C-alpha positions in Angstrom: 1.8 27.0 -25.1 3.8 23.7 -25.2 1.6 20.5 -26.3 0.5 18.2 -23.6 2.8 15.3 -23.0 1.4 12.0 -24.8 3.8 9.6 -23.0 4.4 10.0 -19.2 7.4 8.3 -17.3 6.2 7.4 -13.9 9.1 6.7 -11.4 8.2 4.8 -8.0 10.8 2.3 -7.0 9.7 1.1 -3.5 8.2 0.3 -1.0 5.4 -2.1 -1.7 2.7 0.0 0.0 4.0 3.1 -1.5 3.9 1.6 -4.9 0.3 0.2 -4.5 -0.7 3.6 -3.5 0.0 4.9 -7.1 -2.3 2.4 -8.8 -5.6 4.2 -7.9 -4.1 7.6 -9.2 -2.9 6.0 -12.6 -6.2 4.1 -13.2 -8.1 7.4 -12.9 -5.6 9.3 -15.0 -6.1 6.6 -18.0 -9.6 6.5 -17.6 -10.0 10.5 -17.6 -7.2 10.8 -20.4 -7.8 7.6 -22.4 -5.2 8.8 -25.2 -2.3 9.2 -22.6 0.4 6.5 -22.6 2.2 5.7 -19.2 5.2 3.8 -18.6 5.9 2.9 -14.8 9.4 2.3 -13.8 9.6 0.1 -10.5 10.9 -3.2 -9.0 10.1 -6.2 -11.1 8.0 -7.7 -8.3 5.4 -5.0 -8.5 4.5 -5.5 -12.0 1.3 -7.3 -11.3 -0.2 -4.2 -9.7 -0.3 -2.7 -13.0 -1.6 -5.4 -15.1 -4.9 -4.7 -16.8 -4.4 -0.8 -16.7 -5.1 0.1 -20.2 -2.1 2.1 -21.7 0.0 1.5 -18.8 3.3 -0.3 -19.6 5.9 -1.6 -16.8 9.5 -1.0 -17.0 11.3 -3.3 -14.4 14.3 -1.5 -13.1 17.4 -3.7 -12.5 19.0 -2.2 -9.1 21.1 -5.2 -8.6 23.1 -5.1 -11.9 22.4 -3.2 -14.8 20.9 -0.1 -13.0 23.1 -0.2 -10.1 25.0 2.9 -8.7 25.5 6.1 -10.6 26.6 4.5 -13.9 23.7 2.3 -13.6 21.4 5.4 -13.5 22.8 6.6 -16.5 22.1 3.5 -18.2 18.7 3.6 -16.9 18.2 7.0 -18.4 19.7 5.8 -21.6 17.3 2.8 -21.5 14.2 4.9 -20.9 15.3 7.4 -23.5 14.5 5.0 -26.3 10.9 4.9 -25.0 10.1 8.3 -26.6 9.2 9.9 -23.0 7.5 13.3 -23.2 7.4 14.0 -19.4 8.4 12.6 -16.2 6.4 12.2 -12.9 8.7 11.5 -10.1 6.4 10.0 -7.5 9.5 8.7 -5.2 11.6 11.8 -5.0 14.7 10.2 -3.5 18.2 10.5 -5.0 18.0 7.8 -7.6 14.9 9.2 -9.0 16.3 12.8 -8.9 19.2 11.7 -11.0 17.0 10.1 -13.7 14.4 13.2 -13.8 17.2 15.7 -13.9 18.9 14.0 -16.9 15.3 14.2 -18.7 15.0 17.7 -17.6 18.3 18.6 -19.1 17.2 17.0 -22.3 14.2 19.3 -22.3 11.6 17.3 -21.2 8.9 18.5 -18.6 9.3 17.0 -15.1 7.4 17.2 -12.0 8.0 15.5 -8.6 5.8 14.6 -5.4 6.4 16.9 -2.5 6.4 14.4 0.6 5.5 17.3 3.1 8.4 16.4 5.2 8.1 19.4 7.6 4.3 18.7 8.3 5.3 15.2 9.0 8.0 16.3 11.3 5.7 18.5 13.2 3.2 15.6 13.5 5.5 13.0 15.0 7.6 15.6 17.3 7.8 14.8 20.9 7.7 18.5 21.8 5.2 21.1 20.4 3.4 18.5 18.4 1.1 19.7 15.6 -1.5 17.0 15.7 -3.6 17.6 12.6 -3.9 15.5 9.4 -1.1 16.2 6.7 -2.1 16.0 3.1 -2.6 12.2 2.0 0.1 10.8 -0.3 -2.6 10.1 -3.0 -3.5 13.7 -3.1 0.1 14.7 -3.4 0.5 12.4 -6.5 -2.6 14.0 -8.1 -0.9 17.4 -7.6 2.4 16.0 -9.4 0.3 15.3 -12.6 -1.5 18.5 -12.1 1.9 20.2 -12.7 2.4 18.1 -15.9 -1.1 19.7 -17.1 -3.4 16.6 -16.0 -6.1 17.4 -13.5 -7.3 14.0 -12.0 -10.7 13.5 -10.1 -10.7 10.6 -7.6 -14.1 11.2 -6.5 -15.5 8.3 -8.2 -12.8 5.7 -8.3 -13.0 2.8 -10.4 -11.7 -0.7 -9.3 -11.0 -3.8 -11.1 -13.4 -6.4 -11.4 -13.2 -9.1 -8.8 -10.8 -11.7 -9.9 -12.0 -15.4 -11.0 -10.0 -17.8 -9.1 -8.2 -20.6 -11.0 -8.6 -24.3 -9.9 -5.0 -24.0 -8.6 -5.9 -21.2 -6.2 -9.4 -23.0 -5.2 -7.6 -26.1 -4.3 -6.1 -24.1 -1.5 -9.0 -21.5 -0.8 -12.0 -23.6 -1.5 -14.9 -22.1 -3.1 -16.4 -19.0 -1.6 -19.4 -19.8 0.4 -18.6 -17.8 3.3 -17.6 -14.3 4.1 -13.8 -13.9 3.4 -11.7 -12.2 5.9 -8.0 -11.4 5.1 -5.5 -11.0 8.0 -2.1 -9.6 7.4 -0.6 -9.5 11.0 3.0 -8.2 10.0 4.7 -5.0 9.1 8.2 -3.9 8.5 8.8 -2.4 12.2 7.6 -4.0 15.4 6.0 -0.8 16.7 3.4 -1.2 13.8 2.6 -4.9 14.6 -0.5 -5.9 16.9 0.9 -8.2 19.4 0.4 -11.8 18.4 -1.1 -13.1 21.5 -3.9 -10.5 21.1 -4.1 -11.3 17.4 -4.6 -14.8 18.4 -7.6 -13.9 20.2 -9.0 -12.1 17.4 -8.5 -15.0 15.1 -10.0 -17.4 17.8 -13.0 -15.2 18.1 -13.7 -14.8 14.6 -13.0 -18.6 13.8 -15.9 -19.5 15.9 -18.3 -18.2 13.5 -18.6 -20.8 10.7 -20.0 -18.3 8.1 -16.5 -16.8 8.2 -13.4 -18.1 6.4 -10.1 -16.3 7.3 -6.8 -16.2 5.2 -3.6 -15.3 6.8 -1.1 -13.2 4.7 2.6 -12.9 5.2 5.9 -14.0 3.7 9.4 -15.6 4.7 9.9 -18.5 6.9 9.7 -17.0 10.2 6.4 -15.2 9.5 4.7 -18.5 8.0 5.9 -20.3 11.4 3.8 -17.6 13.2 1.2 -17.7 11.0 1.0 -21.6 11.4 0.6 -21.0 15.2 -2.0 -18.3 14.7 -4.2 -20.9 12.6 -4.3 -22.8 15.8 -6.1 -26.0 14.0 -9.3 -23.9 13.2 -10.6 -25.6 10.0 -12.0 -22.2 8.7 -8.4 -20.4 9.0 -6.0 -20.9 6.1 -2.5 -19.7 5.9 -1.9 -18.5 2.3 1.8 -17.5 3.0 4.2 -19.5 0.9 1.4 -21.3 -1.2 0.7 -18.9 -3.9 2.4 -16.6 -6.5 2.2 -13.1 -5.8 -0.3 -12.3 -8.7 -2.5 -15.3 -7.3 -2.4 -13.5 -3.8 -3.7 -10.5 -5.3 -6.7 -12.3 -7.2 -7.4 -13.8 -3.4 -7.1 -10.4 -2.1 -9.7 -9.0 -4.7 -12.2 -11.7 -3.4 -12.0 -10.8 0.3 -15.0 -9.0 2.1 -12.7 -7.2 4.3 -8.9 -7.1 5.0 -7.4 -6.5 8.5 -4.0 -5.2 8.2 -1.3 -3.2 10.1 -0.3 -0.1 8.8 1.6 -1.9 5.9 1.9 -2.8 2.1 -1.2 -5.2 2.5 -3.6 -2.4 3.4 -2.8 -0.5 0.3 -2.9 -3.5 -2.0 -6.4 -4.4 -0.6 -7.5 -0.8 -1.1 -6.2 -0.6 -4.6 -8.2 -3.6 -5.3 -11.5 -1.9 -4.1 -11.6 -4.2 -1.0 -12.7 -2.8 2.6 -9.7 -2.4 4.8 -9.5 -2.1 8.5 -6.0 -0.8 9.7 -4.6 -0.9 13.2 -1.9 1.7 14.1 0.6 1.7 16.9 3.7 4.3 16.9 2.2 5.5 13.3 -0.9 7.3 12.5 -3.3 7.9 9.6 -3.0 11.7 10.0 0.7 10.9 8.4 -1.0 10.6 5.2 -0.7 6.8 4.6 -4.2 5.6 5.3 -5.4 3.4 2.6 -7.1 4.9 -0.5 -11.1 5.4 -0.4 -11.2 3.9 3.1 -13.3 5.8 5.9 -11.1 7.3 8.8 -13.5 5.1 11.2 -11.9 2.1 9.6 -8.2 3.1 10.9 -8.0 1.9 14.7 -5.7 3.8 16.4 -3.7 3.4 19.8 -5.0 5.3 22.8 -3.6 9.0 22.6 -5.0 9.7 26.0 -2.8 7.1 27.5 -0.1 7.7 25.1 -0.1 11.4 24.3 3.1 11.4 22.2 1.6 9.4 19.4 2.3 9.4 16.6 5.9 9.0 17.3 7.1 8.1 13.9 6.0 8.3 10.1 7.2 4.7 9.2 7.3 3.1 12.6 11.2 3.1 12.8 11.8 5.4 16.0 11.8 3.9 19.5 10.3 6.0 22.3 10.7 4.9 26.1 7.5 3.6 27.4 5.9 3.4 24.1 6.6 -0.3 23.2 3.0 -1.4 24.1 0.9 1.3 22.7 -0.9 -1.3 20.4 -2.2 -3.2 23.7 -4.3 -0.3 23.9 -6.4 -1.4 21.0 -9.0 -3.9 22.3 -9.5 -7.3 20.6 -13.2 -6.6 21.1 -12.8 -3.1 19.2 -11.4 -5.1 16.0 -13.8 -7.9 16.1 -16.7 -5.6 16.4 -15.3 -3.6 13.3 -15.0 -6.6 11.2 -18.5 -7.6 12.0 -19.8 -4.1 11.4 -18.3 -4.0 7.9 -19.5 -7.8 7.0 -23.1 -6.8 7.9 -23.2 -3.5 6.0 
């Protein structure tokens, strides 16, 4: 029998939510195998996700220059080979990562990759002969990848990092925590996953009436910041965080939240990896596709009305348009969201 690997290379290059989803798996892996060493290859921006996890090193891939294109991937392999890797867990399973893992396999290293369950997902989103049942969550698929390398990972009792102590620089923006802190991340990559802003305004206005709540709005880029400033609507207990903090500082604020309200997007997975309670809103997509936030109960996923829109979910990522389905999110009531937030704050 070949000895167990001591140093595993983990590949997951993008997107933000997908990278955040591997964090609880790696945390459990290291906790259960404290002698194991892991190197994560991902985009430089995501490095803060892995700070503080023992035995996990981060390798920032440079897809713009050094590691761009096919020859860049050969350079990436040669850069990584110097780290004395024993095995590769390809949690991305796209062309780029396949090239790198194949080169390691050819050099005699053990490799495993995540099966993304494309056929089941296609059946779930099909507009004809839909198979409406949950597919295996991505987090479980990643666990299976490590099992192939000889490491069984138990996620039954996940450990989360301790709540961050906020620096004075952050506290100048947030103020001290004397209220319930509610985070709201109203945007997503595709419009079909975004709760209509006029309704989100009503959610924020309703919550802001309660002085024992402070609301933080998350987003990025000038266009989103403008919209967030409108949503803030002169409420003294609503603060736009977008554009005011560095990414690692935003993570520290998120770790202090009592609840995060998010779309099916990266912020839900970031809050979940930090052990924060998350409420997600689902339009064209659905938690059955395997992307519901880690360790959150299904009832915290508020979905559009399937009686009214029986073809849902119409998409895995929210990038497909279906006639007559532009307004599915409007079937989620403002009251149901506000009620769910209060339920979590009071339990």
